N, C-alpha and C positions, 0 to 999 in steps of 0.2 A: 502494501499500499504505500502511496505517495504521502507524504507529509510537508507541508508548507509553513516555515516558520515564518509570520505574516506580521508586519508592525504596522499599526493602523495610521493612515494618511501617509503614505511611502508608494514609493514604485513596484512592490510587492502584488499590489494590487492587479496588476497586468498577468500575472502569472496564476492568479485563480481565475481571471478572464479567459486565459488560454485553455485552461484547464477544462473551464465548463465549454468552452468552443470545442475541444476534444470530445467532451463525454467521458472523460477519464475520472474514475473514482479518486478520490484525495480527503485527506482531514487535513484541518486547519489548526497550527497552535498559534493564538494570538498574544503579541506583546504591546504594551501601551505605552506611547510616548509620557515623558515626562512633563506634566499638565505647565510647568513654569519654564524648562529650560526646551522643552519639545525633544528633548533626544531621548533614543533609545533607551530601555532598561539594561542593567548590568547583566540579567537573565541571558539576555542574546549574545554575551561572549563565551558562555560556557557552549554554543553552538558554533559561533564562528569568533575567531581572535579579534576580529575588528569590532564584534558586536554590531554587524547590519543585518539588514533584510533585504530581499529574501536572499532565505535559503531551502534546499529542497534537498528532502533525503528520497530516496529511493533503492530499497535495500541497502546493500552495500555502498552504493552512490551517493556521495552527498556534495550537492553543487551550489555555489554564490552567484553572485551577480545576473541581471535577469536576462541580459543578451544571451550569455552562456547556458543559461536553465532554458529559455525558449529555445535554442538552437538542440540542446538535449531534446527536450518534449517533441519536437519536431523530427528529430530523428527514430525517436522511439516508436512515432505515431506514423509513419510514413504515407498512410492513405489520408489524413487530412483535408489535404486539399489547400494548406494555409501558408504552404511554401509554393512561388512560380515552379516551372518545371528547367533543371539545368541548363544552360545554357542559351537561354532568351534573355532578351532585353526586362523582360519583368523580372527574373533574376539578379542580374546584375543592381538592378534597382533597388531591389527588396535586400538584397545585402548592403548596399550603401545605407538605407533610412534604417537598418536593423542596429548597424555601427553608430552612425549621426545620432540617433537618439539618446545614446548614452556618453555620447561625446562631444562635438560641437552643441549640440543643444542644449545641454545641462550645465556650460561653464557660466554662461550668462544668467539664466534661473539662479542657478546656486548663489553668484555675486550679489543677484538682486536681493536674496531672501537674507543673507549675512549682513549687508548694508542697511537693511530695513531695520532689523532687530539688533545692529549695533550699538544706537544709543541707549536702548534699556539693556544692554550686558557691562555697559564702565561705569567706574563710579561716579556717584551724584556730581561731582564738581566738574567731571571732564565730560559732562553729558551735551554740554553748547557745543563743545570742540566735538565730539563725535558727530552730533545733528550737520554741523556745517560741513564736515567730511564726507558724511552720508549723503548730503544731498549734490555735493559735488561730485562724487564718484558717479551717481545714478545719472544726473544729468550729461557729466561730459563721457561716460564711459559706459555704463551698464545698459541705459535707455535704449542710446543707439544701438548697441548691438542686437536688443531683444527687437525694436524694429526692423531691423534690417532681415534676422530669422524668422520673424512672423509674415514680414514680406514675402521672403521665399516659398513657408511653406504655402502661404495663399497661389501662388504664382504657378507652384506645381500641382495643386488640385486644379488647377486648370487645366493640366494637360491629360488627366483622367481621376476618375472617380475616386481613387483611392491612392494611397503613395508610391505603393509598387506598380500599377497599371490600373487594368479595369475589373480586377477582380480583389476583395476584401481578402487580405492577408495578414500573417503575424508582423509584418512591418506597420501596419497600423495599430496592433495590437500595443508596439514597443513606442509609436510615435504617440500615441493616447495621452503619455504622463507628461511629458512637456507640453501638448499643444494644450492640457486642461491647465498645466501649471501655469503658461504663458497668460491664459485666459483669465485666470485667477488674479495674477499678479499687475499687468498690465490692461486687460481688458481687451476685447474685440469691437468695433466700429462698426459703421455701415461700410466700410472697406475692406471689410476681411469675409465676405457673406459664405465664403465656401468652408474656411474655418469655423464658424457657425454652425454651418450644415453638418461638417463633418461630426462634430461635439454631437449633435441634435441625433444624428443617426447611429453614431454606437454606442449611446447611452439607453436609445432605445433598444437595442438588441436584447432577446431575451437572454443567451448567455452573460452579457454584460449585468444585467439586472440579476441573475443567480448569483454571480461572484460578489456581488455587495452583500447579497443576504448573507454569504457564507463569511466574508473578511468584516463585516460590522461597518460603522460610519465610515465615511470618507468624503472628504469637505469638497474635494474637486469634482463629483458629481453633483 
């Protein structure tokens, strides 16, 4: 039986969603973030040295990192139809988005999170300076990057219905978190109709809804 070590409001929600799309049986072991710091609990370090989620156990196999877990699940469920045929343009796009989602996409999102919470994490006397630094970093570096990335996603979704092509794939599951997180942190206006439609479409999928039931509250949905 597969076990997913799942942290609330985290990237591990995508693993639950994929498992629901696959129709694979699994168990969920939930972990809660600290209400003040939003950090993972120390119990996760007993599962993985970095104390991160998701972690997946499948028999003797233990895997971390969402992309690696998704590749493993697709390899062990070859008839899923959630990976394009090898050698096709869709397959190349699939590989790109699978890695981009945890590489280029997450860097500005993580920086946005850090510089948003920074003023509340420093000593009181330093908060004025921290607010100034955070404001400057967001305005001059982070927000322009997020604007560029979200415009790129919007443009890519004009090429096809989904990120890897005309068919829904696990690349869309991988991209769901950065698209959701960016929508939460910077929002999507009238100039991002395809990103808004993407979120509405994935959130309406029955497998996505079942994953929410298994994983518990998820702010980005």
